[in-house]
N, C-alpha and C positions, 0 to 999 in steps of 0.2 A: 478325083476321088468322089465329089459328092457335087449336087446342086439341087436349086430349087426349083417350080416352077408353081405353074397358079393352078389355085382346084380345080378347074376345071380341066385337067391334062387326065383325071380317071375319072370315069360318069358309069356307075355299074350299079347292079342291087348291091344292098348293103353286106349281104348273105357270103358276099366273092372276098370281101377282107376277114383279113388273118388279124386279132389284136397283136401290137406287139409292147413289148419294153424297152428301153433302153439301159444297155447291162454297162454301157463307160461312157463317160463323156464324150463328145466328139466335135472337135476344133478343125475348122481346114478353111484357108484362103479364097474364098467362088472366085477369084477372078483366074486362080492356077486349078482345071478345075478338070478332070483325064473322063470322068463319065459325065454327060450329063442328060436330065430328064428333056431340059426345055432349055431354050434363050431368053428366061425372064431373070429379070435381077433380084437379087437374094433381097424380101420385105427387112425393113429396118428395123423391125422387130427381133427377130434373128440374128441380128451383128453387134457383137461388144465394140465396145468403145474402141481396139485395135481395127476394127474394120473385118474382124474373122467373126465367121456363120459357127455357131455352136448348136450344137443338140444335148440335153444335160442326161447324167444317169439317174435313171429312175422314169425317165419323161413317158406318157404313155401315145402310143398311137398305133397307125392302121396300116400293114404290109398291105398295096392291090396288086403287087405280081413279083416276080423272080425275071431277073436280067437273062439271057442266055447260058450265059459262063456262070450262072447258079450261085456268083459270089457277092452277089449285090440283090438288093429289095428295093422298088419303091415304095418308101412311105408317107403317109399323111399324119401331119402332124396339126393338130385344134389348137394354134396359138394367134395371137393377136385378133384381129378381125374378122379373119376367114381362113380356112383350112390352105394349110402349105404343103406339095411334095416335096423328098426328098430321095436322093439318091444314098440308103448308108450298105456298108458293107454287114454281109450276115454275119459275120462273126461280132458285130456291137448291138445285136438284135437278142430278145429273146418270144419267139414267134408259139403264139396260145391260140385259144379254141377261136374258131369264126365269131363274124361280130351277129351278136342277136338282137333283136329287139324286147324288149323287158313290156311285159302287161303288170298293170297296178297289180298289188297285193290287197287284201281287205285292207283296209289301217284306215281304222274310228275313233273317236276320242268320245267317251262315254261324260266327259266333264262339262261339256258345252263347252268350254273354254280354249285358246290358242296353244293349236298345235305346231310344233315345230320339228323340222328333218335336217340331222346333223351328216354331212359329207367331211371327207379330207379330200384337197385337192394338191395333188403332186406339186413339187416346185418346178420351176423353167430357171433359166438364165436370168433372167430378169423380175420373176415370182414367186419369190418363199412359199414353202407347203405353207398351205392355208387351210382352217378351219372353216365351212359356210353354213352357214342355218338360212334354211326357206320357210318360209309361211306364207299361204294366201291371205289378204284382206281387201276391204273394200273399204270405200271412202263415205263412212258409215255417215257423214254430217262436215257441209263445208261452211264457218258461217263466219261473221265477222271478226276480228280479234279485240278482245275487248278494252286493249290498250290504243287501237289503232279503226278509229270507228270505220276508216274508208278501205281496210285490206282485208283481206282474208286469210283462214287458217285450217289444216285440217286435222283434228287427232288420231293417232294409232295408241290403239293398247296395246304393248307389248305383251303387259304380263296385267297380273290384279294391281298390283301396285307400281306397275312404271309406264310413262304413257313416251310418245314421240309427236311433236305438233312439227306438220309440215309447213314450211313458210308459206306465207303469200306469194313472195318471188316463185315460190316453184310450182306453185298452184296456177299461175298463172300463165308462165312457159311451156310446163306439160300439157294443159286444155284437161284432167283429171278431170274425171265426169262425175258424179252422186252416184254411190252403188254400184262404181267402176269396178269389176274384180280385176285386180291386181295381182303380183309373185314379187313378195317382199325377200331381202336375202342381204346378209352382213356376211363380208368378209374379214376374218382374223387373224392373223399370221399366227403360224400353231408356236412359236418359243415370242410370242406378243414384240418381237421387232415393228419395227416401223411400215409400213403398209405406204407401196410407192406412192398412192394417192390418198389418203384419211381422210373420214369426213372431217377428222378436225386434227390442222397444223399447228403440233407445241414444238418449242424449243428444247431440245437434249436437256439442258437443263434450266430446271423451275422451280417451284415453291415446293416439291414434294419431290421423294427420292425416287420414285418411279414417271417423272412426270411423262418424260417419252409414251408411257406406255398407252397412253391415250391414244397413240399416231398410230394405234397398231391397225384399228376398223376402221372399214368401209361400207358405204350403205348404199343399197341397188332397188330399186323398182323397177320390174317388168310389164308391161302394157302392152295390149293386144287390141289393137281396129280389126276388129270385126267385118265393117263396110269393105276397107281396103285389103284388110288377111295379113296385115302386116305387124310385127314387133317392135316395138321400141324401150330399149334400157337407157333407164336415165340413173345416172352416179347425183349423188346428193352430197350437198356440201355445207360444211358449217361458215355459216358467212360471221356472226357474234362471236369470234375468238375469246374476245375479252371482257365481254359483258360481267362483271364480276358479282360472290355474291359474299358481303359482305358478314360473316361475323367470328365472333373472337377477336377484329380485327385483322383477319384475315384474308386478302381479297384473291380468294379461289376462283378463276372463269366456270362461269355456267353450264359452258361449253366442256371443258375438262373434265366435269363431272359427271355430267349428262353421258360422254363416251365411256367412261372407267362404270358407271352402275350398269352402259348396255353388255359391258365387256364381261362382268359379275352374273349378268342373268345368264345368258349365254352359255357360258364357258361353266357356268356352273361355280364358281368361285365364293368362299364365305371367307369375311374378312375376324379376325380374329377378336375384334372389339368393336363399341363402334364412337361417334365423334358428331360435333356441330354437323360436319359438313357430309358425314358416310351416320347416318342414325337409324339405318336397317344391315345389319352384317350380313345378308344375303336377298338377294332378289331370285324366286324359285319359279320357270313354266310351269306352266299345267301339264303340259305334256309334250316329249320331247321322243324319236327316234332318232336311231343313229343307222344309215345308209350304208354297209362295209359292202363297198363295189370291188369285185378280186377282176380289174380290168385282164389279166392273160387269161384266166379260166372262163370269163365271161358268167360271173356270179353276182346274186345282189340279192343279199342277206339283211332281214331288219331284227334290231336290238333294243330295248328300252335303256332310256338314258335318264340315270337319277339324281336330284339336286338336292343338295348341294354336294359336288364332287372332291371340293379340297380346299382347306382354307389356307389362308396365305396371311399374313399381317397385315395390318392398315396402314395404309400411306403415310407414312412420316415426314414431318416440315423439314425442309433441309434448312442449316446453318448460311451465315451470308459469308462464312469461311471458309466450311466445304465447299458450296457452289464456287468462289472463287477458284480452287485450287480444281476442280471437276473444268472451269472452261480453259485454266492453261495445259491439262492435258488433253482436254479432245481441239484445243484452238492453238496450238502453241505457236503459230506465228504470229496472234493477234496482237495487240497493244490492247491492257485491261487496266479499265480503273481510271478515271475522272484524270488522275494527277500522271497519269502516262499518253492522254491523248498528243498525239503526234502532229508535226506542225506542217501548215496548207497543203508543201509539196508533196508531201504521204498521200496526203487523202486525195487527193487529185481535184481540190476545187478546194472553196471558200467557206466549208460549210462548217456550223462551230457543233453541231448536235454530233450524238453517240449512234451506234447503227440500228440501235431500238428506238429513239425518237427520232431519225430521220425516215426510214421503213414504214413505221406505222401511222407519223403524220401523213403521210404520202395514202395510207390504207384505212386509216379508222380516226383521228382525232387529233389535234395540232395541240404539241404540248413541248411545254420548255425541257431545252436539259440542262438541266440546274439543278446541283444540290452541293454533296462533301465531295472531299478528295478519294472518297471511293466509288461514289456511284452516284449517279443524279436521281432525281426523285423517279422517276416513272421506273427507273431499272429497281432501285428501290421497291416499288407499293408493287407491282406484277411480275417481279422476277426473285426479288432478292437477290440479287447479284450483279456482279459490276457490271460498269457502263466497256462495250470493246470496239474497236475501230478499222474496221475494214475500209482497205486501201480503194478500193471499185465495188461495191455491193451489185453494179450491173453487169460484172463480170462472173461475179459468182455462179454454179451450178446452183440449179434450183435444189438440191438434194442438201446440200449444204446450206443454204437457206433456209430448209425447213427443219434441219439441226440446231440453227442459231436462232433464225427467232420465231416471233407467233406469224401465223399468216391465215388470211383467210380467205375463203371460197378456192377454185380452181382456176389457177391464174391463165390467161389466154389472149397472146398481144397484149402484155399488160394490165390486163384488166380482170380483176376479182371474177372469178362467175360464179351463184349458186347450184349450177348442177353441169352437165356433161352428158348429152344425148348420141344415141348409134340404134341404126336399124340392122337388128339382130334375125339371123333365120327361122331362130326360134330359144324360149324362153331361157335362163341358166342353170336352172334344173329340171331342160327339158321336157317333154309333152306326158310323157309318164309321171313326173312329179305334177306339175298342174293337175293331171288327171285324181291324185291321188289326194292334192290338198282341198279339189273341189269335194271332197265326199267330206271333209272335217263339217261340223255339227253350224248349223244354220242361224245366223244372227249374231256372229261373230264382227265386232271390224276392227 
């Protein structure tokens, strides 16, 4: 059937490749392969939970060459940390134009404010369809944090009325320099479902009806070391996921609010009303253009994006009773409520605290799991829902923990990290987008 090889298997001029799009899902067992491109193991990011390799209908790739019987193509798919080559049947492919190297169109903003580029990224078996928003930025100021005089932070103004502060932990680990040119980009899932590694990780069931929407956004910064000629991709995560903003007695987490406002800004979402936590109905960018890329035909066109684009209801507070019903429907096998606390044999330990108190005491603060028969005080305060009692949280998949609890940062070997970094061959937007962004008006930080 098919087999993967390293990207080094095919080295040639880019114009030798033809654009291809998968016509159907393609799944096979890598250990039972008749046609091989090389004897390399299939990279883990291409394998399903059952050990099968899978390519998804609609995925973009490049055909490098035909196999002599004219029934197979050696194709390159840029997923994971590096391109990987697969043998794919011809009948599963739509084959298009030769690969083109696009030059930068004349792209400027007359407003002197931030310019954004929006693109659509097709789905893969391990990532949903994405909207990617890219802009250029620079560290205009790295200053002492007002609340922590020994620490540093830097502000990036995403829009005239919305800013983002890069934490001191990120600055210290990345060594971003003053006035260094950076490429800032956000991924938002097209259907606002949960991103696999979002900027803020909040549970499915919480204070508001669309609580998990805040976890549909991810934040990245690409930086270039000119001396070493190396690009570094830095994904940034929120570490203060429970810092509440107490207005009208509602402990709405600051990170949840920030994520929701960034989604409103980038997706052009306008609320139908305002509230204490949402004093503005919309946050508008000064300039945004949609880069419409036709992979098969190898064409790139640009259109202006007007904001706001759509109006939605303002997030509504959930009742305790409704959240209890949602927990039962989403986690039917979990004992729910203080009165349903199972015995110690079920819990696998002598612990007396619920999932939220145990997990978040390890990650954030020490709290007492005390309350009435419905819920402990922390669960009522921060989630407005009953307690849950998992047999062994350490055995739960990361994706289930994300849906059940607040999580801070990115967990590596049991430790929460503020960022994840990797070296990349080029910025996510490509060199041409960096050229376009460099043409923006000077002085925007």
